[in-house]
C-alpha positions, -999 to 999 in steps of 0.1 A, spaced: -196 256 285 -194 255 247 -210 225 229 -196 211 198 -217 222 168 -238 196 151 -230 189 115 -246 167 89 -228 148 62 -248 167 36 -239 201 51 -202 192 53 -202 179 18 -216 211 5 -188 230 23 -163 206 10 -173 211 -26 -171 248 -22 -137 248 -5 -117 218 -16 -102 212 -51 -123 190 -73 -94 166 -80 -94 154 -44 -117 124 -47 -140 110 -20 -153 74 -21 -180 78 6 -201 109 12 -194 105 49 -176 126 75 -160 109 105 -167 120 140 -147 94 159 -131 60 153 -118 31 174 -100 0 162 -119 -12 132 -150 9 137 -159 45 130 -189 68 135 -199 96 113 -210 131 123 -246 119 125 -238 91 149 -240 62 124 -216 33 130 -195 17 103 -172 -13 102 -140 -2 85 -127 -27 59 -106 1 43 -82 10 71 -74 44 56 -61 26 25 -38 2 44 -26 28 70 -43 13 100 -30 -23 104 -29 -16 142 -64 0 141 -78 35 148 -64 50 180 -43 20 191 -37 27 228 1 21 226 5 44 196 -16 72 212 3 69 245 37 71 227 26 101 206 13 119 237 46 113 256 66 125 226 45 157 224 58 167 258 95 163 247 98 180 213 78 178 180 104 189 154 140 198 150 147 186 114 168 155 117 195 170 95 199 199 119 196 184 154 192 146 154 171 125 178 172 89 190 137 77 178 148 81 141 179 60 147 159 33 166 132 31 138 161 27 113 177 0 134 143 -19 136 137 -17 99 173 -28 91 167 -59 113 133 -67 98 143 -64 61 153 -97 44 187 -104 30 220 -116 44 238 -83 41 243 -51 60 215 -26 57 208 11 62 176 31 63 164 66 52 132 80 68 108 102 50 72 113 52 51 98 23 52 67 1 58 87 -30 88 103 -14 101 69 -5 97 57 -41 114 88 -55 143 84 -31 147 47 -38 151 56 -75 176 84 -67 196 60 -45 196 33 -72 207 59 -99 235 72 -76 248 37 -69 246 23 -105 253 56 -123 225 46 -147 194 66 -156 166 42 -166 140 25 -145 116 -4 -154 82 -6 -137 52 -28 -145 17 -25 -160 -9 -20 -133 16 -8 -107 9 21 -85 38 41 -71 24 76 -61 10 109 -73 41 131 -78 51 136 -114 79 111 -113 60 84 -94 31 89 -118 56 82 -146 63 49 -128 26 41 -122 11 18 -148 -25 29 -147 -38 60 -166 -73 68 -152 -76 86 -128 -40 91 -118 -22 101 -150 -50 117 -170 -40 153 -180 -8 155 -160 19 147 -186 45 150 -198 61 125 -175 99 120 -169 120 102 -195 139 70 -189 109 52 -174 97 20 -191 69 -5 -185 70 -42 -188 40 -65 -183 31 -77 -148 22 -114 -149 -15 -119 -145 -28 -154 -154 -64 -144 -148 -61 -118 -175 -40 -138 -199 -4 -127 -191 18 -157 -181 51 -155 -162 70 -163 -194 52 -136 -213 60 -110 -186 96 -119 -185 97 -118 -223 83 -83 -222 113 -72 -201 136 -88 -227 117 -70 -255 123 -37 -237 160 -45 -238 158 -51 -275 134 -23 -285 136 6 -260 166 6 -236 198 -14 -233 201 -32 -200 234 -15 -192 214 18 -189 188 4 -164 194 13 -128 165 -7 -113 133 -27 -116 106 -15 -93 77 -39 -84 50 -43 -58 50 -78 -43 12 -75 -44 -2 -48 -66 -23 -24 -46 -43 0 -67 -37 -24 -96 -60 -51 -81 -43 -71 -54 -26 -95 -79 3 -113 -62 36 -114 -81 44 -151 -87 75 -164 -71 87 -178 -105 85 -142 -119 105 -128 -91 131 -154 -96 133 -146 -133 134 -109 -127 162 -113 -101 182 -134 -126 179 -106 -152 188 -81 -126 219 -100 -116 230 -107 -152 229 -70 -161 238 -53 -127 203 -39 -122 189 -33 -87 156 -48 -76 133 -24 -56 103 -38 -38 76 -12 -34 60 -22 -1 42 10 7 9 -9 8 21 -44 15 44 -36 43 39 -35 81 25 -70 84 -4 -68 59 6 -99 40 15 -121 71 52 -111 73 65 -77 81 76 -72 45 58 -92 18 92 -97 1 103 -119 30 81 -145 12 103 -142 -19 131 -167 -26 154 -137 -32 160 -105 -13 155 -71 -30 182 -45 -29 159 -17 -17 125 -17 -1 101 13 2 77 14 31 51 38 45 13 36 52 9 14 84 45 19 95 34 45 121 -2 36 128 -18 66 111 10 91 114 29 102 83 62 82 81 79 65 52 113 49 46 137 33 22 157 4 36 183 -16 17 219 -27 11 242 -5 31 266 1 2 237 10 -21 220 33 5 253 50 11 258 60 -26 243 95 -23 267 120 -7 258 138 26 231 163 18 217 143 -11 189 128 10 165 141 36 136 165 40 123 191 64 97 169 80 114 136 70 113 111 99 92 133 122 99 125 159 62 122 166 58 97 137 89 78 148 75 75 184 43 61 168 63 36 147 82 23 177 48 17 194 36 -1 162 66 -24 164 58 -32 200 22 -38 192 31 -63 166 53 -82 190 30 -81 220 -2 -88 201 14 -113 177 -1 -94 148 19 -112 121 2 -145 131 -30 -126 133 -26 -114 97 -21 -149 85 -51 -162 104 -73 -133 93 -63 -139 57 -72 -176 60 -106 -167 75 -113 -140 48 -104 -163 19 -125 -192 33 -156 -170 38 -152 -152 4 -147 -185 -15 -179 -198 1 -196 -166 -10 -182 -170 -45 -200 -203 -48 -233 -185 -42 -225 -154 -63 -215 -160 -99 -203 -124 -102 -172 -133 -81 -148 -146 -106 -117 -147 -83 -108 -147 -46 -71 -140 -39 -46 -125 -15 -15 -128 6 -20 -128 43 -47 -103 52 -44 -84 19 -74 -100 2 -97 -92 -27 -125 -104 -48 -128 -96 -85 -162 -91 -101 -173 -101 -136 -206 -100 -155 -220 -135 -151 -186 -147 -139 -171 -143 -174 -135 -132 -169 -136 -114 -202 -162 -90 -189 -150 -71 -159 -179 -55 -140 -168 -21 -127 -204 -9 -125 -212 -37 -100 -181 -30 -79 -191 7 -77 -226 -4 -66 -212 -28 -40 -191 -1 -24 -220 23 -22 -246 -2 -10 -223 -17 16 -217 18 30 -254 23 32 -256 -9 53 -227 1 75 -195 -13 59 -167 8 45 -151 -8 14 -128 2 -14 -126 -8 -50 -95 -10 -72 -80 -27 -102 -71 -18 -138 -107 -24 -148 -122 -10 -116 -139 -43 -108 -120 -54 -77 -132 -51 -41 -103 -51 -17 -102 -57 21 -77 -39 43 -94 -43 77 -72 -35 107 -53 -66 119 -66 -58 154 -102 -64 144 -120 -93 162 -133 -124 143 -168 -113 154 -164 -79 136 -149 -96 106 -179 -119 104 -203 -90 108 -186 -71 80 -186 -102 57 -223 -107 64 -229 -72 52 -209 -78 21 -229 -110 14 -262 -92 19 -250 -64 -4 -241 -88 -32 -274 -107 -28 -294 -75 -29 -276 -64 -61 -278 -98 -78 
């Protein structure tokens, strides 16, 4: 009987550096051996609490029993046909479920894909086909993917855009409202109007694309007043509104889509990450007449809407219903915010605690001075927390935000254990 060879993190890291392109980053010098729900173990047997969730991919946790059972059953049927060649029912059912979940009192249709960047690119393609206009307006601090076009939309240079230009034409950036950093709703809306005066006439703009809560940009929540103002501009000029919900979707913010909490419905929504519980699946869902603008053959992809991933997604929908995970997201968010605000009272470096549902973050500043973002401390917190058994991620335009994306299936006890490690980490670094 063969035994699995023993590896160390250091040995695997050396092999990684020799074999894998330098541009593929790695936050933690850890290699996973196994994972379950909101915990994982490395190849040396060390346990970690997972507050990263594969960057918002594991809202239903590692190896959710329902998801794994659905995938195993699907593997015995078929794994691939290419939906555009020979179709299959799970794709249709996922589309039906997403159409029913998306906000807006209008008929909807869905396109399934593989990655979030694909969803964003296709949303723009669809918007351009419908409006017959070329331009797109995105926002500072936004993150929309790593392909050349989605990098053009992304409003953060380092590390995503550095050295990869030129980027596509007809992409413009307005300001995202951020009161903490001095950008009011009025100023952000004015920046859109200034684009119309200085860079592109509104009659050439196909769509606005915006994250309801900025992901890589720092977990800043788009104010309702801003969304109202943006939708008013969109309606005035015949511009579509795209909600990029790749990170916010699948219940992370307390509703299936974060834009359900908007007073207006977007025309198109992109989704990916936790949609299929760890399997690659993405989608664009929106107004039926907009979605139908491209001609047959204009949309698709070889692996788009994989039957295995669709089976996983259907199990994710079922898990949310059976385990009441939307309510759990709201309760988890309330617990996280309460604990982190109490921690902020003890730690002057925490200048802000914010979030929507269970999409929660703290922002770190030198001495609590919001004019001095402390990226160095954020980096130290991530490293020291991992040494103590907690997996965290940083983000933000200034690199000074610690974000929490723990699986919604985690117990309160595990949350408290993780938060205690975070508190101890901050105390040790103070």
